VEXDREN-2710 file (C-alpha; in Angstrom, 1 decimal):
% VEXDREN-2710
k/r/px/py/pz
1/UNK/-42.5/48.4/21.8
2/UNK/-41.8/50.4/18.7
3/UNK/-39.5/53.3/18.2
4/UNK/-41.9/56.0/19.5
5/UNK/-41.5/58.5/22.3
6/UNK/-41.9/56.9/25.7
7/UNK/-44.2/58.0/28.5
8/UNK/-43.0/56.6/31.8
9/UNK/-45.9/56.4/34.3
10/UNK/-45.1/56.2/38.0
11/UNK/-48.1/55.3/40.1
12/UNK/-49.3/53.5/43.2
13/UNK/-51.0/54.3/46.5
14/UNK/-50.4/57.5/48.4
15/UNK/-47.2/57.9/50.5
16/UNK/-45.1/55.4/48.5
17/UNK/-42.5/57.9/47.4
18/UNK/-43.8/58.5/43.8
19/UNK/-42.7/62.1/43.7
20/UNK/-39.1/61.5/44.7
21/UNK/-38.7/58.6/42.2
22/UNK/-40.3/60.7/39.4
23/UNK/-37.8/63.5/40.0
24/UNK/-34.9/61.1/40.0
25/UNK/-36.0/59.5/36.7
26/UNK/-36.7/62.9/35.1
27/UNK/-33.2/64.0/36.0
28/UNK/-31.7/60.8/34.5
29/UNK/-33.5/61.2/31.2
30/UNK/-33.4/65.0/31.3
31/UNK/-37.1/65.3/30.8
32/UNK/-40.2/66.9/32.4
33/UNK/-42.9/65.7/34.7
34/UNK/-46.7/65.7/34.3
35/UNK/-48.7/65.3/37.5
36/UNK/-51.7/63.0/37.5
37/UNK/-52.7/63.8/41.1
38/UNK/-56.1/65.5/40.9
39/UNK/-55.6/67.4/44.1
40/UNK/-52.2/68.7/43.4
41/UNK/-53.8/70.7/40.5
42/UNK/-55.0/73.3/43.0
43/UNK/-52.5/76.0/44.0
44/UNK/-54.1/76.7/47.4
45/UNK/-53.7/73.0/48.5
46/UNK/-50.0/72.3/49.1
47/UNK/-49.3/70.7/52.5
48/UNK/-52.4/68.4/52.5
49/UNK/-51.7/67.1/48.9
50/UNK/-48.0/66.5/49.4
51/UNK/-47.1/68.6/46.5
52/UNK/-43.5/68.5/45.2
53/UNK/-41.4/71.0/47.2
54/UNK/-39.7/74.1/45.8
55/UNK/-36.4/72.3/45.4
56/UNK/-38.0/69.5/43.4
57/UNK/-39.9/71.9/41.3
58/UNK/-36.7/73.8/40.6
59/UNK/-34.7/70.7/39.7
60/UNK/-37.3/69.4/37.1
61/UNK/-40.0/71.2/35.2
62/UNK/-43.4/70.1/36.5
63/UNK/-46.8/70.5/34.8
64/UNK/-50.3/70.3/36.2
65/UNK/-49.1/71.3/39.7
66/UNK/-50.9/74.3/41.2
67/UNK/-52.2/75.5/37.8
68/UNK/-55.8/75.9/39.1
69/UNK/-57.6/77.6/41.9
70/UNK/-60.0/75.6/44.0
71/UNK/-63.0/77.5/42.7
72/UNK/-62.2/76.7/39.1
73/UNK/-64.0/73.8/37.5
74/UNK/-61.9/71.0/36.0
75/UNK/-62.5/67.4/34.9
76/UNK/-60.8/64.3/33.6
77/UNK/-61.9/65.1/30.0
78/UNK/-60.1/68.4/30.1
79/UNK/-57.0/66.7/31.6
80/UNK/-57.0/64.2/28.8
81/UNK/-57.0/66.9/26.2
82/UNK/-54.5/69.1/27.9
83/UNK/-52.0/66.3/28.8
84/UNK/-52.0/64.9/25.3
85/UNK/-51.5/68.4/23.8
86/UNK/-48.5/68.9/26.2
87/UNK/-47.0/65.5/25.4
88/UNK/-47.3/66.2/21.7
89/UNK/-45.3/69.5/22.3
90/UNK/-42.7/67.8/24.6
91/UNK/-42.1/64.9/22.2
92/UNK/-41.1/67.3/19.5
93/UNK/-38.0/68.0/21.5
94/UNK/-37.4/65.0/23.7
95/UNK/-38.1/61.3/23.5
96/UNK/-39.1/60.6/27.1
97/UNK/-41.5/62.1/29.6
98/UNK/-42.6/61.1/33.1
99/UNK/-46.2/61.1/34.4
100/UNK/-46.7/60.6/38.2
101/UNK/-49.7/60.4/40.4
102/UNK/-52.2/58.3/42.2
103/UNK/-55.4/59.4/40.5
104/UNK/-56.1/56.3/38.5
105/UNK/-58.8/57.8/36.3
106/UNK/-56.6/60.7/35.2
107/UNK/-53.8/58.3/34.3
108/UNK/-56.3/56.2/32.4
109/UNK/-57.5/59.2/30.5
110/UNK/-54.0/60.2/29.3
111/UNK/-53.0/56.6/28.5
112/UNK/-56.2/55.1/27.1
113/UNK/-58.8/57.8/26.7
114/UNK/-62.2/58.0/28.5
115/UNK/-65.7/57.5/27.3
116/UNK/-67.5/60.6/25.9
117/UNK/-70.6/60.7/28.2
118/UNK/-73.2/63.5/28.5
119/UNK/-72.4/66.5/30.5
120/UNK/-74.1/66.6/33.9
121/UNK/-77.5/68.3/34.1
122/UNK/-77.1/71.0/36.8
123/UNK/-80.6/70.4/38.2
124/UNK/-80.1/66.6/38.5
125/UNK/-76.7/67.2/40.0
126/UNK/-78.2/69.5/42.6
127/UNK/-80.9/66.9/43.3
128/UNK/-78.4/64.1/43.8
129/UNK/-76.1/66.2/46.0
130/UNK/-79.1/67.1/48.1
131/UNK/-80.1/63.4/48.4
132/UNK/-76.5/62.6/49.5
133/UNK/-76.6/65.4/52.1
134/UNK/-80.0/64.5/53.5
135/UNK/-79.9/60.6/53.3
136/UNK/-76.3/59.7/53.0
137/UNK/-74.4/57.4/50.6
138/UNK/-76.8/54.5/51.2
139/UNK/-79.5/56.4/49.2
140/UNK/-77.1/56.8/46.3
141/UNK/-76.2/53.1/46.4
142/UNK/-79.9/52.1/46.3
143/UNK/-80.7/54.4/43.4
144/UNK/-77.7/53.2/41.3
145/UNK/-78.5/49.6/42.1
146/UNK/-82.0/50.1/40.7
147/UNK/-80.7/51.8/37.6
148/UNK/-77.6/49.7/36.8
149/UNK/-76.8/46.6/38.9
150/UNK/-73.8/45.7/36.8
151/UNK/-72.0/49.0/37.3
152/UNK/-73.1/49.1/41.0
153/UNK/-71.1/45.9/41.5
154/UNK/-68.0/47.4/39.8
155/UNK/-67.9/50.9/41.2
156/UNK/-66.2/52.1/44.4
157/UNK/-69.4/52.3/46.4
158/UNK/-67.7/54.5/49.0
159/UNK/-67.1/57.2/46.5
160/UNK/-70.2/59.5/46.3
161/UNK/-68.9/61.3/43.2
162/UNK/-68.7/58.1/41.2
163/UNK/-72.1/57.0/42.3
164/UNK/-73.7/60.4/41.4
165/UNK/-72.0/60.5/38.0
166/UNK/-73.3/57.0/37.1
167/UNK/-76.8/57.9/38.2
168/UNK/-76.7/61.1/36.2
169/UNK/-75.7/59.2/33.0
170/UNK/-78.3/56.6/33.5
171/UNK/-81.1/59.1/34.1
172/UNK/-80.0/61.5/31.4
173/UNK/-79.6/58.9/28.6
174/UNK/-82.2/56.3/29.7
175/UNK/-79.4/53.7/29.3
176/UNK/-77.2/51.8/31.7
177/UNK/-73.9/53.4/32.5
178/UNK/-72.2/50.0/32.2
179/UNK/-73.4/49.7/28.6
180/UNK/-72.2/53.1/27.6
181/UNK/-68.7/52.7/28.9
182/UNK/-66.6/51.7/25.9
183/UNK/-63.6/50.3/27.8
184/UNK/-61.7/50.3/24.5
185/UNK/-58.2/51.9/24.8
186/UNK/-57.6/54.6/22.3
187/UNK/-54.3/54.5/20.3
188/UNK/-51.6/57.0/21.4
189/UNK/-48.7/58.2/19.3
190/UNK/-46.3/57.2/22.0
191/UNK/-45.3/54.1/24.0
192/UNK/-46.3/53.8/27.6
193/UNK/-44.4/52.0/30.4
194/UNK/-46.2/51.8/33.7
195/UNK/-44.3/51.4/37.0
196/UNK/-46.2/50.9/40.3
197/UNK/-44.8/51.4/43.8
198/UNK/-46.0/49.2/46.5
199/UNK/-44.8/47.8/49.9
200/UNK/-46.0/45.6/52.7
201/UNK/-49.2/47.0/54.2
202/UNK/-47.8/47.7/57.7
203/UNK/-44.8/49.6/56.1
204/UNK/-47.2/51.7/54.0
205/UNK/-49.5/52.4/57.0
206/UNK/-46.4/53.5/59.1
207/UNK/-45.4/55.9/56.2
208/UNK/-48.9/57.3/56.1
209/UNK/-48.9/57.9/59.8
210/UNK/-45.5/59.6/59.8
211/UNK/-46.4/61.7/56.8
212/UNK/-49.7/62.9/58.4
213/UNK/-47.8/63.9/61.5
214/UNK/-45.3/65.8/59.3
215/UNK/-48.1/67.6/57.5
216/UNK/-49.6/68.7/60.8
217/UNK/-46.1/70.0/61.9
218/UNK/-45.7/71.8/58.6
219/UNK/-49.0/73.8/59.1
220/UNK/-51.8/71.7/57.7
221/UNK/-54.3/73.1/60.3
222/UNK/-53.5/76.7/59.2
223/UNK/-53.8/75.7/55.5
224/UNK/-57.2/74.1/56.1
225/UNK/-58.4/77.1/58.1
226/UNK/-57.6/79.4/55.1
227/UNK/-59.6/77.1/52.9
228/UNK/-62.6/76.6/55.1
229/UNK/-64.7/79.1/53.1
230/UNK/-64.4/76.8/50.1
231/UNK/-65.3/73.6/51.9
232/UNK/-68.4/73.2/49.8
233/UNK/-66.3/72.8/46.6
234/UNK/-65.4/69.4/45.3
235/UNK/-61.7/70.1/45.5
236/UNK/-62.0/70.3/49.3
237/UNK/-63.9/67.1/49.7
238/UNK/-60.5/65.5/50.4
239/UNK/-58.8/63.5/53.1
240/UNK/-56.8/65.8/55.3
241/UNK/-59.1/68.8/54.9
242/UNK/-62.6/67.5/55.6
243/UNK/-61.4/66.0/59.0
244/UNK/-59.9/69.3/60.0
245/UNK/-63.1/71.2/59.0
246/UNK/-65.0/69.0/61.5
247/UNK/-62.4/69.9/64.2
248/UNK/-62.9/73.6/63.4
249/UNK/-66.7/73.1/63.7
250/UNK/-66.1/71.7/67.2
251/UNK/-67.4/68.3/66.3
252/UNK/-64.1/66.5/67.3
253/UNK/-60.8/67.5/68.9
254/UNK/-57.6/67.9/67.0
255/UNK/-56.2/64.5/68.2
256/UNK/-59.3/62.8/66.8
257/UNK/-59.1/64.7/63.5
258/UNK/-55.5/63.6/63.1
259/UNK/-56.5/60.0/63.9
260/UNK/-59.3/60.2/61.4
261/UNK/-56.9/61.6/58.7
262/UNK/-54.6/58.6/59.2
263/UNK/-57.6/56.1/59.1
264/UNK/-59.1/57.7/56.0
265/UNK/-55.8/57.9/54.2
266/UNK/-55.2/54.1/54.8
267/UNK/-58.7/53.4/53.4
268/UNK/-57.9/55.6/50.4
269/UNK/-54.7/53.8/49.8
270/UNK/-56.6/50.5/49.8
271/UNK/-59.0/51.8/47.2
272/UNK/-56.2/53.0/45.1
273/UNK/-54.6/49.6/45.1
274/UNK/-57.9/47.9/44.2
275/UNK/-58.0/50.2/41.1
276/UNK/-54.3/49.7/40.1
277/UNK/-54.2/46.0/40.6
278/UNK/-56.7/45.7/37.8
279/UNK/-54.2/47.1/35.4
280/UNK/-52.0/44.2/34.2
281/UNK/-49.7/46.6/32.4
282/UNK/-48.2/47.9/35.6
283/UNK/-44.9/46.3/36.8
284/UNK/-44.6/46.6/40.5
285/UNK/-41.6/47.5/42.6
286/UNK/-40.7/48.5/46.2
287/UNK/-39.7/52.2/46.3
288/UNK/-36.2/51.1/47.4
289/UNK/-35.7/49.2/44.1
290/UNK/-34.5/52.2/42.2
291/UNK/-31.7/50.3/40.4
292/UNK/-34.2/47.6/39.3
293/UNK/-36.6/50.3/38.1
294/UNK/-33.9/52.0/36.0
295/UNK/-32.9/48.7/34.5
296/UNK/-36.5/47.9/33.7
297/UNK/-36.8/51.3/31.9
298/UNK/-33.6/50.8/30.0
299/UNK/-34.7/47.3/28.9
300/UNK/-37.9/48.8/27.6
301/UNK/-36.0/51.5/25.7
302/UNK/-33.6/49.0/24.3
303/UNK/-36.6/46.9/23.1
304/UNK/-37.8/50.0/21.3
305/UNK/-34.7/50.4/19.2
END
């Protein structure tokens, strides 16, 4: 490392205690926190996104938490630009900042940059959404496989948004999405230290189950009911809300909805780990290893000087 400002990135799957650790580290280094959780951006979604609580928000300044409404459009490109502008401003006054979240693409955008691909064509987006609604995710998989087999084998094939975006790029440009993705990190005027939180699978699943029960006790059903009008928006296509919408539609009972939330959250955590394990710059710790994490950061800062 060189003697540049330092961005400490805290990441890992959901329910591993990233928020608590980020607050602790921010207090030690007297700095501020940037959220890289794409669902915590929305002010109406609090319980279901495990936003930092009022005490945590008061103890440490947080950015990109509750700064949007669910009906506002936002994307990873905007996040890249806004997070870099904020870091530039912060690093004029302090030499360390903390970024925390489990949205791998948003972390990648801030740390490395993302490829500048064409904006979606509204008509094509509508067509593909209609295809997904009428024929399911299998139809999207088939279409992407025909257009770009290489990317089809890389992408999270259970994520319809990723499939739709890749299809859009292929059909808009006439080129393969895999060929257009640069995959070359862009230089940043700060150093980056990535710390991942992980734990044995059963321990993580137990934490997911307990947190889900806590969210229900805190009023997640009421929060989801207030948001049902917006269920068609991308922001609400989220674990914890979509299962409760099915309950409100009478398709399943509440017990089944809670079970489905736990199951889908476990699946989401597995997909997160698949993404993060590809990043060889992440050093992994158990959430209980706070001393070791602090020592790791101090070693990196010492290496800077």
